[in-house]
N, C-alpha and C positions, 0 to 999 in steps of 0.2 A: 621343558628346562637349555635345553640344548640350545633351542631356536631364539628362546632369549636370551641366550648371550653370547651368540654373536650378533644379534640384532643389536644389545648394548653396548658391545666390544667394535658394531660399524657407523653408532656415531659415538663414540664416544671422540672427542681427533687425536689425544694422545693417550698413547699405547696398541696394543692388540695384543700382547704373547698374553700366552697359555695358560704360564703360570701365575699372570698380573704381575708382574714388576711395569715400570716404564718404560720405553723403550727409551733410550741411555743418543741422542741426536750432539756433533758436534755443533759448537760456534760456524757460519756460517758464516755471519755479516752480513753489510747491507750488497748483498748478491746485487740487483739494480741497478745500483750506483758504481758496480764497478761494470754491470753492464758496460750503462752508457761512461765510464770514463772511456773502457775500450774502442768502443766505437766513437766516438770522440777523437780517441788518438789514429782510429785508424781512416778516418778520417782528413785529417789533420797531415797525416801523412801522404794519403793522396792528394794533395793539394796543393802539397810541394812540392813534390810529381813527376805534377804535372806542370808548374811551375819554372823549374831552374828544371827540368832535367838534363837538358847539355850544360849547365854546369858545375851538376852533383857530378854525373861522369866524368867531368874534365880534373876536380877537384876528387873524387878516385882515387881515379887513375895515375896523376898528377903527387901524391901520400902513395903508391904506393914504389911509384920510378927511382923516384928519392931512396927507397930504403932498399929499393934491391938495388942500387948499385947505376 
């Protein structure tokens, strides 16, 4: 009987608790979509940094200089 329960528990995609309760999993949303958005954002930042590094550094330096006086 124990072997049967373990086998059924392995085959059943949800559950796995010994007292028969279903596993409560919070909503994860669209994980592959968020991964794609994160990778695309990192790619855009890399491309912008490669193209306009000098201008971005100058812009940042000028902004800090104007704030600090």
